[in-house]
N, CA, C and O atoms as a Tripos MOL2 file, in Angstrom:
@<TRIPOS>MOLECULE
protein
  276   275    69     0     0
PROTEIN
NO_CHARGES

@<TRIPOS>ATOM
      1 N           9.7370    6.0420    3.6900 N.3       1 UNK1
      2 CA          8.8480    6.7000    4.5460 C.3       1 UNK1
      3 C           8.6490    8.1950    4.0270 C.2       1 UNK1
      4 O           9.5820    8.7950    3.4930 O.2       1 UNK1
      5 N           7.4940    8.7250    4.1930 N.am      2 UNK2
      6 CA          7.1960   10.0980    3.7310 C.3       2 UNK2
      7 C           7.3590   11.0720    4.9110 C.2       2 UNK2
      8 O           6.9250   10.7840    6.0260 O.2       2 UNK2
      9 N           7.9600   12.1730    4.6620 N.am      3 UNK3
     10 CA          8.1560   13.2660    5.6750 C.3       3 UNK3
     11 C           7.5690   14.5780    5.2220 C.2       3 UNK3
     12 O           7.6620   14.9550    4.0540 O.2       3 UNK3
     13 N           6.9550   15.2750    6.1780 N.am      4 UNK4
     14 CA          6.4660   16.5890    5.8880 C.3       4 UNK4
     15 C           7.4630   17.5870    6.4640 C.2       4 UNK4
     16 O           7.7940   17.5120    7.6480 O.2       4 UNK4
     17 N           7.9290   18.4830    5.6780 N.am      5 UNK5
     18 CA          8.9780   19.4290    6.0670 C.3       5 UNK5
     19 C           8.3810   20.8210    6.0390 C.2       5 UNK5
     20 O           7.8490   21.2540    5.0160 O.2       5 UNK5
     21 N           8.4680   21.5450    7.1910 N.am      6 UNK6
     22 CA          8.0360   22.9570    7.2450 C.3       6 UNK6
     23 C           9.3050   23.7760    7.2280 C.2       6 UNK6
     24 O          10.2510   23.4950    7.9640 O.2       6 UNK6
     25 N           9.3220   24.8150    6.3620 N.am      7 UNK7
     26 CA         10.5460   25.6110    6.2280 C.3       7 UNK7
     27 C          10.2740   27.0090    5.7420 C.2       7 UNK7
     28 O           9.2030   27.3040    5.2120 O.2       7 UNK7
     29 N          11.2440   27.8590    5.9270 N.am      8 UNK8
     30 CA         11.2710   29.2000    5.3260 C.3       8 UNK8
     31 C          12.1920   29.1010    4.1060 C.2       8 UNK8
     32 O          13.1430   28.3210    4.1410 O.2       8 UNK8
     33 N          11.9510   29.8610    3.0260 N.am      9 UNK9
     34 CA         12.7620   29.7970    1.8650 C.3       9 UNK9
     35 C          14.1540   30.2690    2.0030 C.2       9 UNK9
     36 O          15.0040   29.8480    1.2170 O.2       9 UNK9
     37 N          14.4660   31.1260    2.9530 N.am     10 UNK10
     38 CA         15.8570   31.5850    3.0890 C.3      10 UNK10
     39 C          16.2900   31.3350    4.5730 C.2      10 UNK10
     40 O          15.5110   31.5180    5.5080 O.2      10 UNK10
     41 N          17.5430   30.9170    4.7280 N.am     11 UNK11
     42 CA         18.0350   30.6640    6.0450 C.3      11 UNK11
     43 C          18.0520   31.8690    6.8970 C.2      11 UNK11
     44 O          17.8750   31.7760    8.1120 O.2      11 UNK11
     45 N          18.2620   33.0140    6.2940 N.am     12 UNK12
     46 CA         18.3170   34.3360    7.0230 C.3      12 UNK12
     47 C          16.9380   34.7840    7.6130 C.2      12 UNK12
     48 O          16.8650   35.6330    8.5020 O.2      12 UNK12
     49 N          15.8890   34.1860    7.0860 N.am     13 UNK13
     50 CA         14.5450   34.5820    7.4590 C.3      13 UNK13
     51 C          14.2220   34.1440    8.8960 C.2      13 UNK13
     52 O          14.5600   33.0240    9.2790 O.2      13 UNK13
     53 N          13.6050   34.9650    9.6600 N.am     14 UNK14
     54 CA         13.0560   34.5970   10.9790 C.3      14 UNK14
     55 C          11.8140   33.8530   10.7140 C.2      14 UNK14
     56 O          11.0070   34.3200    9.9100 O.2      14 UNK14
     57 N          11.5760   32.7030   11.3350 N.am     15 UNK15
     58 CA         10.3590   31.9450   11.0970 C.3      15 UNK15
     59 C           9.1090   32.7090   11.4330 C.2      15 UNK15
     60 O           8.8980   33.1430   12.5660 O.2      15 UNK15
     61 N           8.3090   32.8580   10.4520 N.am     16 UNK16
     62 CA          6.9970   33.5710   10.5480 C.3      16 UNK16
     63 C           5.9680   32.6310    9.9850 C.2      16 UNK16
     64 O           6.0840   32.1990    8.8380 O.2      16 UNK16
     65 N           4.9590   32.3030   10.7700 N.am     17 UNK17
     66 CA          3.9610   31.3480   10.3470 C.3      17 UNK17
     67 C           3.3510   31.5740    8.9480 C.2      17 UNK17
     68 O           3.1520   30.6370    8.1750 O.2      17 UNK17
     69 N           3.0650   32.8460    8.6600 N.am     18 UNK18
     70 CA          2.4470   33.2000    7.3730 C.3      18 UNK18
     71 C           3.4010   32.8980    6.2080 C.2      18 UNK18
     72 O           2.9240   32.7190    5.0870 O.2      18 UNK18
     73 N           4.7170   32.8330    6.4160 N.am     19 UNK19
     74 CA          5.7480   32.6080    5.3810 C.3      19 UNK19
     75 C           6.2030   31.1840    5.3000 C.2      19 UNK19
     76 O           7.0130   30.8270    4.4440 O.2      19 UNK19
     77 N           5.6910   30.3720    6.1800 N.am     20 UNK20
     78 CA          6.1580   28.9570    6.1920 C.3      20 UNK20
     79 C           5.6520   28.1930    5.0130 C.2      20 UNK20
     80 O           4.4680   28.2530    4.6840 O.2      20 UNK20
     81 N           6.5430   27.4680    4.3680 N.am     21 UNK21
     82 CA          6.3030   26.6260    3.2300 C.3      21 UNK21
     83 C           6.2950   25.1710    3.6450 C.2      21 UNK21
     84 O           6.8850   24.8170    4.6660 O.2      21 UNK21
     85 N           5.6300   24.3140    2.8650 N.am     22 UNK22
     86 CA          5.6010   22.8570    3.1690 C.3      22 UNK22
     87 C           6.0440   22.0480    1.9780 C.2      22 UNK22
     88 O           5.6970   22.3310    0.8320 O.2      22 UNK22
     89 N           6.8360   21.0170    2.2920 N.am     23 UNK23
     90 CA          7.0890   20.1010    1.1950 C.3      23 UNK23
     91 C           7.0950   18.6960    1.7130 C.2      23 UNK23
     92 O           7.4330   18.4580    2.8720 O.2      23 UNK23
     93 N           6.7330   17.7740    0.8870 N.am     24 UNK24
     94 CA          6.6990   16.3230    1.2570 C.3      24 UNK24
     95 C           7.7960   15.5950    0.5250 C.2      24 UNK24
     96 O           7.9900   15.7400   -0.6820 O.2      24 UNK24
     97 N           8.4990   14.8110    1.2970 N.am     25 UNK25
     98 CA          9.7020   14.1600    0.7160 C.3      25 UNK25
     99 C           9.8240   12.7090    1.2400 C.2      25 UNK25
    100 O           9.5580   12.4260    2.4080 O.2      25 UNK25
    101 N          10.2300   11.8180    0.3400 N.am     26 UNK26
    102 CA         10.4260   10.4350    0.6870 C.3      26 UNK26
    103 C          11.8920   10.2240    1.0630 C.2      26 UNK26
    104 O          12.7850   10.5890    0.2980 O.2      26 UNK26
    105 N          12.1440    9.6450    2.2230 N.am     27 UNK27
    106 CA         13.4590    9.4030    2.7000 C.3      27 UNK27
    107 C          13.4860    8.2500    3.7640 C.2      27 UNK27
    108 O          12.4410    7.7540    4.1860 O.2      27 UNK27
    109 N          14.6910    7.8610    4.1640 N.am     28 UNK28
    110 CA         14.8080    6.7200    5.1310 C.3      28 UNK28
    111 C          14.5340    7.2000    6.5340 C.2      28 UNK28
    112 O          13.8750    6.5120    7.3150 O.2      28 UNK28
    113 N          15.0510    8.4120    6.8710 N.am     29 UNK29
    114 CA         14.9070    8.8720    8.2220 C.3      29 UNK29
    115 C          15.0920   10.3950    8.2120 C.2      29 UNK29
    116 O          15.2630   10.9650    7.1350 O.2      29 UNK29
    117 N          15.0670   11.0610    9.3360 N.am     30 UNK30
    118 CA         15.1740   12.5170    9.5010 C.3      30 UNK30
    119 C          16.5650   12.9440    9.0090 C.2      30 UNK30
    120 O          16.6790   13.9560    8.3190 O.2      30 UNK30
    121 N          17.5710   12.2330    9.3320 N.am     31 UNK31
    122 CA         18.9620   12.5340    8.8970 C.3      31 UNK31
    123 C          19.0240   12.5310    7.3800 C.2      31 UNK31
    124 O          19.6140   13.4380    6.7930 O.2      31 UNK31
    125 N          18.4500   11.5650    6.7440 N.am     32 UNK32
    126 CA         18.3420   11.5110    5.2780 C.3      32 UNK32
    127 C          17.6610   12.7050    4.6870 C.2      32 UNK32
    128 O          18.0780   13.2130    3.6460 O.2      32 UNK32
    129 N          16.5700   13.1820    5.3650 N.am     33 UNK33
    130 CA         15.8710   14.3660    4.8760 C.3      33 UNK33
    131 C          16.7540   15.5610    4.9180 C.2      33 UNK33
    132 O          16.8050   16.3280    3.9560 O.2      33 UNK33
    133 N          17.4770   15.7540    6.0360 N.am     34 UNK34
    134 CA         18.3640   16.8380    6.1570 C.3      34 UNK34
    135 C          19.5440   16.8050    5.1110 C.2      34 UNK34
    136 O          19.9660   17.8420    4.6010 O.2      34 UNK34
    137 N          20.0220   15.6310    4.8380 N.am     35 UNK35
    138 CA         21.0550   15.4800    3.8170 C.3      35 UNK35
    139 C          20.5510   15.9320    2.4360 C.2      35 UNK35
    140 O          21.2490   16.6130    1.6840 O.2      35 UNK35
    141 N          19.3290   15.5280    2.1420 N.am     36 UNK36
    142 CA         18.7150   15.8290    0.7630 C.3      36 UNK36
    143 C          18.4580   17.3030    0.7100 C.2      36 UNK36
    144 O          18.4950   17.8360   -0.3980 O.2      36 UNK36
    145 N          18.2010   18.0380    1.7840 N.am     37 UNK37
    146 CA         17.8730   19.4370    1.7100 C.3      37 UNK37
    147 C          19.1050   20.3310    2.0440 C.2      37 UNK37
    148 O          18.9860   21.5560    2.0750 O.2      37 UNK37
    149 N          20.2310   19.7370    2.2830 N.am     38 UNK38
    150 CA         21.5060   20.4770    2.6390 C.3      38 UNK38
    151 C          21.8600   21.5360    1.5910 C.2      38 UNK38
    152 O          22.2950   22.6290    1.9530 O.2      38 UNK38
    153 N          21.6870   21.2440    0.3460 N.am     39 UNK39
    154 CA         22.1510   22.1670   -0.6990 C.3      39 UNK39
    155 C          21.1210   23.2540   -0.9920 C.2      39 UNK39
    156 O          21.4370   24.1690   -1.7530 O.2      39 UNK39
    157 N          19.9630   23.2140   -0.4620 N.am     40 UNK40
    158 CA         18.9790   24.2110   -0.6380 C.3      40 UNK40
    159 C          19.0820   25.2490    0.5040 C.2      40 UNK40
    160 O          19.4370   24.9280    1.6380 O.2      40 UNK40
    161 N          18.7470   26.5410    0.1370 N.am     41 UNK41
    162 CA         18.9110   27.5940    1.1600 C.3      41 UNK41
    163 C          17.8060   27.6790    2.1450 C.2      41 UNK41
    164 O          17.4760   28.7880    2.5630 O.2      41 UNK41
    165 N          17.1900   26.5790    2.5630 N.am     42 UNK42
    166 CA         15.9960   26.5550    3.4100 C.3      42 UNK42
    167 C          16.3500   26.6720    4.8770 C.2      42 UNK42
    168 O          17.3780   26.1460    5.3040 O.2      42 UNK42
    169 N          15.5180   27.3560    5.6680 N.am     43 UNK43
    170 CA         15.6190   27.3270    7.1030 C.3      43 UNK43
    171 C          14.4980   26.3270    7.5340 C.2      43 UNK43
    172 O          13.3160   26.6700    7.5610 O.2      43 UNK43
    173 N          14.9190   25.0960    7.8650 N.am     44 UNK44
    174 CA         14.0200   24.0520    8.2300 C.3      44 UNK44
    175 C          13.4950   24.2620    9.6320 C.2      44 UNK44
    176 O          14.2880   24.3460   10.5700 O.2      44 UNK44
    177 N          12.2140   24.3500    9.8080 N.am     45 UNK45
    178 CA         11.6310   24.5180   11.0470 C.3      45 UNK45
    179 C          11.3110   23.2030   11.8060 C.2      45 UNK45
    180 O          11.5870   23.0340   12.9940 O.2      45 UNK45
    181 N          10.7000   22.2820   11.0060 N.am     46 UNK46
    182 CA         10.1980   21.0620   11.5830 C.3      46 UNK46
    183 C          10.0920   19.9510   10.5110 C.2      46 UNK46
    184 O           9.6800   20.1980    9.3770 O.2      46 UNK46
    185 N          10.4810   18.7150   10.9120 N.am     47 UNK47
    186 CA         10.3830   17.5540   10.0430 C.3      47 UNK47
    187 C           9.4800   16.5410   10.7180 C.2      47 UNK47
    188 O           9.7730   16.1150   11.8350 O.2      47 UNK47
    189 N           8.3870   16.1400   10.0760 N.am     48 UNK48
    190 CA          7.4310   15.2280   10.7040 C.3      48 UNK48
    191 C           7.2640   13.9940    9.8550 C.2      48 UNK48
    192 O           6.9090   14.1170    8.6830 O.2      48 UNK48
    193 N           7.5010   12.8180   10.3780 N.am     49 UNK49
    194 CA          7.2450   11.5460    9.6390 C.3      49 UNK49
    195 C           5.7630   11.4050    9.4830 C.2      49 UNK49
    196 O           5.0230   11.7620   10.4000 O.2      49 UNK49
    197 N           5.2910   10.9060    8.3750 N.am     50 UNK50
    198 CA          3.8910   10.6610    8.1460 C.3      50 UNK50
    199 C           3.7070    9.1420    7.7900 C.2      50 UNK50
    200 O           4.4040    8.5390    6.9730 O.2      50 UNK50
    201 N           2.7260    8.6360    8.4780 N.am     51 UNK51
    202 CA          2.3410    7.2740    8.1160 C.3      51 UNK51
    203 C           0.8980    7.0400    8.5760 C.2      51 UNK51
    204 O           0.3510    7.8260    9.3490 O.2      51 UNK51
    205 N           0.3150    5.9960    8.1110 N.am     52 UNK52
    206 CA         -1.0410    5.5960    8.4980 C.3      52 UNK52
    207 C          -2.0670    6.6740    8.1360 C.2      52 UNK52
    208 O          -2.0630    7.2090    7.0270 O.2      52 UNK52
    209 N          -2.9360    6.9780    9.0860 N.am     53 UNK53
    210 CA         -4.0070    7.9830    8.8800 C.3      53 UNK53
    211 C          -3.4950    9.3450    8.6640 C.2      53 UNK53
    212 O          -4.1480   10.1130    7.9570 O.2      53 UNK53
    213 N          -2.3260    9.7400    9.2350 N.am     54 UNK54
    214 CA         -1.8460   11.0350    9.0810 C.3      54 UNK54
    215 C          -1.3740   11.2050    7.6000 C.2      54 UNK54
    216 O          -1.5850   12.2720    7.0240 O.2      54 UNK54
    217 N          -0.7830   10.2410    7.0170 N.am     55 UNK55
    218 CA         -0.3690   10.2440    5.5820 C.3      55 UNK55
    219 C          -1.6030   10.2860    4.7270 C.2      55 UNK55
    220 O          -1.6490   11.0620    3.7730 O.2      55 UNK55
    221 N          -2.5870    9.5050    5.0150 N.am     56 UNK56
    222 CA         -3.8050    9.4960    4.1480 C.3      56 UNK56
    223 C          -4.4590   10.8010    4.1820 C.2      56 UNK56
    224 O          -4.9680   11.2510    3.1560 O.2      56 UNK56
    225 N          -4.4840   11.5000    5.3830 N.am     57 UNK57
    226 CA         -5.0680   12.8590    5.4830 C.3      57 UNK57
    227 C          -4.3100   13.8460    4.6110 C.2      57 UNK57
    228 O          -4.9190   14.6160    3.8680 O.2      57 UNK57
    229 N          -2.9970   13.8280    4.6970 N.am     58 UNK58
    230 CA         -2.2250   14.7570    3.9220 C.3      58 UNK58
    231 C          -2.3670   14.5510    2.4290 C.2      58 UNK58
    232 O          -2.3840   15.5100    1.6580 O.2      58 UNK58
    233 N          -2.4690   13.3000    2.0280 N.am     59 UNK59
    234 CA         -2.6860   12.9530    0.5970 C.3      59 UNK59
    235 C          -3.9360   13.5670    0.0190 C.2      59 UNK59
    236 O          -4.0040   13.7930   -1.1890 O.2      59 UNK59
    237 N          -4.9380   13.8480    0.8530 N.am     60 UNK60
    238 CA         -6.2150   14.4120    0.3930 C.3      60 UNK60
    239 C          -6.0750   15.9060    0.2080 C.2      60 UNK60
    240 O          -6.9450   16.5370   -0.3930 O.2      60 UNK60
    241 N          -5.0140   16.4770    0.7040 N.am     61 UNK61
    242 CA         -4.7980   17.9280    0.5360 C.3      61 UNK61
    243 C          -4.4150   18.2740   -0.9180 C.2      61 UNK61
    244 O          -3.6850   17.5250   -1.5660 O.2      61 UNK61
    245 N          -4.8990   19.3760   -1.4020 N.am     62 UNK62
    246 CA         -4.5520   19.7880   -2.7930 C.3      62 UNK62
    247 C          -3.1170   20.1990   -2.9050 C.2      62 UNK62
    248 O          -2.6020   20.2500   -4.0220 O.2      62 UNK62
    249 N          -2.4330   20.4980   -1.8250 N.am     63 UNK63
    250 CA         -1.0140   20.8930   -1.7870 C.3      63 UNK63
    251 C          -0.0980   19.6900   -1.6850 C.2      63 UNK63
    252 O           1.1180   19.8720   -1.7490 O.2      63 UNK63
    253 N          -0.6020   18.4640   -1.5300 N.am     64 UNK64
    254 CA          0.2660   17.2850   -1.4060 C.3      64 UNK64
    255 C           0.9500   16.9630   -2.7630 C.2      64 UNK64
    256 O           0.2890   16.6260   -3.7460 O.2      64 UNK64
    257 N           2.2890   17.0790   -2.7740 N.am     65 UNK65
    258 CA          3.0690   16.7810   -3.9670 C.3      65 UNK65
    259 C           4.3830   16.2060   -3.4130 C.2      65 UNK65
    260 O           5.1360   16.9150   -2.7440 O.2      65 UNK65
    261 N           4.6500   14.9520   -3.6840 N.am     66 UNK66
    262 CA          5.8610   14.2910   -3.2500 C.3      66 UNK66
    263 C           7.0430   14.7580   -4.1030 C.2      66 UNK66
    264 O           7.0740   14.5420   -5.3150 O.2      66 UNK66
    265 N           8.0550   15.4290   -3.4220 N.am     67 UNK67
    266 CA          9.2420   15.8900   -4.0590 C.3      67 UNK67
    267 C          10.1600   14.7430   -4.4140 C.2      67 UNK67
    268 O          10.2130   13.7390   -3.7030 O.2      67 UNK67
    269 N          10.8830   14.8870   -5.5110 N.am     68 UNK68
    270 CA         11.9040   13.8640   -5.9310 C.3      68 UNK68
    271 C          13.2350   14.5120   -5.7950 C.2      68 UNK68
    272 O          13.5900   15.3660   -6.6080 O.2      68 UNK68
    273 N          14.0130   14.1290   -4.7680 N.am     69 UNK69
    274 CA         15.3650   14.7210   -4.5750 C.3      69 UNK69
    275 C          16.3370   13.5570   -4.5950 C.2      69 UNK69
    276 O          17.5430   13.7580   -4.4550 O.2      69 UNK69
@<TRIPOS>BOND
     1     1     2 1
     2     2     3 1
     3     3     4 2
     4     3     5 am
     5     5     6 1
     6     6     7 1
     7     7     8 2
     8     7     9 am
     9     9    10 1
    10    10    11 1
    11    11    12 2
    12    11    13 am
    13    13    14 1
    14    14    15 1
    15    15    16 2
    16    15    17 am
    17    17    18 1
    18    18    19 1
    19    19    20 2
    20    19    21 am
    21    21    22 1
    22    22    23 1
    23    23    24 2
    24    23    25 am
    25    25    26 1
    26    26    27 1
    27    27    28 2
    28    27    29 am
    29    29    30 1
    30    30    31 1
    31    31    32 2
    32    31    33 am
    33    33    34 1
    34    34    35 1
    35    35    36 2
    36    35    37 am
    37    37    38 1
    38    38    39 1
    39    39    40 2
    40    39    41 am
    41    41    42 1
    42    42    43 1
    43    43    44 2
    44    43    45 am
    45    45    46 1
    46    46    47 1
    47    47    48 2
    48    47    49 am
    49    49    50 1
    50    50    51 1
    51    51    52 2
    52    51    53 am
    53    53    54 1
    54    54    55 1
    55    55    56 2
    56    55    57 am
    57    57    58 1
    58    58    59 1
    59    59    60 2
    60    59    61 am
    61    61    62 1
    62    62    63 1
    63    63    64 2
    64    63    65 am
    65    65    66 1
    66    66    67 1
    67    67    68 2
    68    67    69 am
    69    69    70 1
    70    70    71 1
    71    71    72 2
    72    71    73 am
    73    73    74 1
    74    74    75 1
    75    75    76 2
    76    75    77 am
    77    77    78 1
    78    78    79 1
    79    79    80 2
    80    79    81 am
    81    81    82 1
    82    82    83 1
    83    83    84 2
    84    83    85 am
    85    85    86 1
    86    86    87 1
    87    87    88 2
    88    87    89 am
    89    89    90 1
    90    90    91 1
    91    91    92 2
    92    91    93 am
    93    93    94 1
    94    94    95 1
    95    95    96 2
    96    95    97 am
    97    97    98 1
    98    98    99 1
    99    99   100 2
   100    99   101 am
   101   101   102 1
   102   102   103 1
   103   103   104 2
   104   103   105 am
   105   105   106 1
   106   106   107 1
   107   107   108 2
   108   107   109 am
   109   109   110 1
   110   110   111 1
   111   111   112 2
   112   111   113 am
   113   113   114 1
   114   114   115 1
   115   115   116 2
   116   115   117 am
   117   117   118 1
   118   118   119 1
   119   119   120 2
   120   119   121 am
   121   121   122 1
   122   122   123 1
   123   123   124 2
   124   123   125 am
   125   125   126 1
   126   126   127 1
   127   127   128 2
   128   127   129 am
   129   129   130 1
   130   130   131 1
   131   131   132 2
   132   131   133 am
   133   133   134 1
   134   134   135 1
   135   135   136 2
   136   135   137 am
   137   137   138 1
   138   138   139 1
   139   139   140 2
   140   139   141 am
   141   141   142 1
   142   142   143 1
   143   143   144 2
   144   143   145 am
   145   145   146 1
   146   146   147 1
   147   147   148 2
   148   147   149 am
   149   149   150 1
   150   150   151 1
   151   151   152 2
   152   151   153 am
   153   153   154 1
   154   154   155 1
   155   155   156 2
   156   155   157 am
   157   157   158 1
   158   158   159 1
   159   159   160 2
   160   159   161 am
   161   161   162 1
   162   162   163 1
   163   163   164 2
   164   163   165 am
   165   165   166 1
   166   166   167 1
   167   167   168 2
   168   167   169 am
   169   169   170 1
   170   170   171 1
   171   171   172 2
   172   171   173 am
   173   173   174 1
   174   174   175 1
   175   175   176 2
   176   175   177 am
   177   177   178 1
   178   178   179 1
   179   179   180 2
   180   179   181 am
   181   181   182 1
   182   182   183 1
   183   183   184 2
   184   183   185 am
   185   185   186 1
   186   186   187 1
   187   187   188 2
   188   187   189 am
   189   189   190 1
   190   190   191 1
   191   191   192 2
   192   191   193 am
   193   193   194 1
   194   194   195 1
   195   195   196 2
   196   195   197 am
   197   197   198 1
   198   198   199 1
   199   199   200 2
   200   199   201 am
   201   201   202 1
   202   202   203 1
   203   203   204 2
   204   203   205 am
   205   205   206 1
   206   206   207 1
   207   207   208 2
   208   207   209 am
   209   209   210 1
   210   210   211 1
   211   211   212 2
   212   211   213 am
   213   213   214 1
   214   214   215 1
   215   215   216 2
   216   215   217 am
   217   217   218 1
   218   218   219 1
   219   219   220 2
   220   219   221 am
   221   221   222 1
   222   222   223 1
   223   223   224 2
   224   223   225 am
   225   225   226 1
   226   226   227 1
   227   227   228 2
   228   227   229 am
   229   229   230 1
   230   230   231 1
   231   231   232 2
   232   231   233 am
   233   233   234 1
   234   234   235 1
   235   235   236 2
   236   235   237 am
   237   237   238 1
   238   238   239 1
   239   239   240 2
   240   239   241 am
   241   241   242 1
   242   242   243 1
   243   243   244 2
   244   243   245 am
   245   245   246 1
   246   246   247 1
   247   247   248 2
   248   247   249 am
   249   249   250 1
   250   250   251 1
   251   251   252 2
   252   251   253 am
   253   253   254 1
   254   254   255 1
   255   255   256 2
   256   255   257 am
   257   257   258 1
   258   258   259 1
   259   259   260 2
   260   259   261 am
   261   261   262 1
   262   262   263 1
   263   263   264 2
   264   263   265 am
   265   265   266 1
   266   266   267 1
   267   267   268 2
   268   267   269 am
   269   269   270 1
   270   270   271 1
   271   271   272 2
   272   271   273 am
   273   273   274 1
   274   274   275 1
   275   275   276 2
@<TRIPOS>SUBSTRUCTURE
     1 UNK1         2 RESIDUE 1 A UNK
     2 UNK2         6 RESIDUE 1 A UNK
     3 UNK3        10 RESIDUE 1 A UNK
     4 UNK4        14 RESIDUE 1 A UNK
     5 UNK5        18 RESIDUE 1 A UNK
     6 UNK6        22 RESIDUE 1 A UNK
     7 UNK7        26 RESIDUE 1 A UNK
     8 UNK8        30 RESIDUE 1 A UNK
     9 UNK9        34 RESIDUE 1 A UNK
    10 UNK10       38 RESIDUE 1 A UNK
    11 UNK11       42 RESIDUE 1 A UNK
    12 UNK12       46 RESIDUE 1 A UNK
    13 UNK13       50 RESIDUE 1 A UNK
    14 UNK14       54 RESIDUE 1 A UNK
    15 UNK15       58 RESIDUE 1 A UNK
    16 UNK16       62 RESIDUE 1 A UNK
    17 UNK17       66 RESIDUE 1 A UNK
    18 UNK18       70 RESIDUE 1 A UNK
    19 UNK19       74 RESIDUE 1 A UNK
    20 UNK20       78 RESIDUE 1 A UNK
    21 UNK21       82 RESIDUE 1 A UNK
    22 UNK22       86 RESIDUE 1 A UNK
    23 UNK23       90 RESIDUE 1 A UNK
    24 UNK24       94 RESIDUE 1 A UNK
    25 UNK25       98 RESIDUE 1 A UNK
    26 UNK26      102 RESIDUE 1 A UNK
    27 UNK27      106 RESIDUE 1 A UNK
    28 UNK28      110 RESIDUE 1 A UNK
    29 UNK29      114 RESIDUE 1 A UNK
    30 UNK30      118 RESIDUE 1 A UNK
    31 UNK31      122 RESIDUE 1 A UNK
    32 UNK32      126 RESIDUE 1 A UNK
    33 UNK33      130 RESIDUE 1 A UNK
    34 UNK34      134 RESIDUE 1 A UNK
    35 UNK35      138 RESIDUE 1 A UNK
    36 UNK36      142 RESIDUE 1 A UNK
    37 UNK37      146 RESIDUE 1 A UNK
    38 UNK38      150 RESIDUE 1 A UNK
    39 UNK39      154 RESIDUE 1 A UNK
    40 UNK40      158 RESIDUE 1 A UNK
    41 UNK41      162 RESIDUE 1 A UNK
    42 UNK42      166 RESIDUE 1 A UNK
    43 UNK43      170 RESIDUE 1 A UNK
    44 UNK44      174 RESIDUE 1 A UNK
    45 UNK45      178 RESIDUE 1 A UNK
    46 UNK46      182 RESIDUE 1 A UNK
    47 UNK47      186 RESIDUE 1 A UNK
    48 UNK48      190 RESIDUE 1 A UNK
    49 UNK49      194 RESIDUE 1 A UNK
    50 UNK50      198 RESIDUE 1 A UNK
    51 UNK51      202 RESIDUE 1 A UNK
    52 UNK52      206 RESIDUE 1 A UNK
    53 UNK53      210 RESIDUE 1 A UNK
    54 UNK54      214 RESIDUE 1 A UNK
    55 UNK55      218 RESIDUE 1 A UNK
    56 UNK56      222 RESIDUE 1 A UNK
    57 UNK57      226 RESIDUE 1 A UNK
    58 UNK58      230 RESIDUE 1 A UNK
    59 UNK59      234 RESIDUE 1 A UNK
    60 UNK60      238 RESIDUE 1 A UNK
    61 UNK61      242 RESIDUE 1 A UNK
    62 UNK62      246 RESIDUE 1 A UNK
    63 UNK63      250 RESIDUE 1 A UNK
    64 UNK64      254 RESIDUE 1 A UNK
    65 UNK65      258 RESIDUE 1 A UNK
    66 UNK66      262 RESIDUE 1 A UNK
    67 UNK67      266 RESIDUE 1 A UNK
    68 UNK68      270 RESIDUE 1 A UNK
    69 UNK69      274 RESIDUE 1 A UNK
């Protein structure tokens, strides 16, 4: 399943919408996503599973790039 992860680059950063980054990741579930990102210094704000029309919409975005972790 594909997940959309919204995060700040540093754990110490206070979440500010203008600084929020997005990445797309393939994983089994939300717990698996968190395990895969555990070694990175990210402050994860939100993890959203994508499927169906939501996934198709995100794929049309120029920023859609599936991370390999």
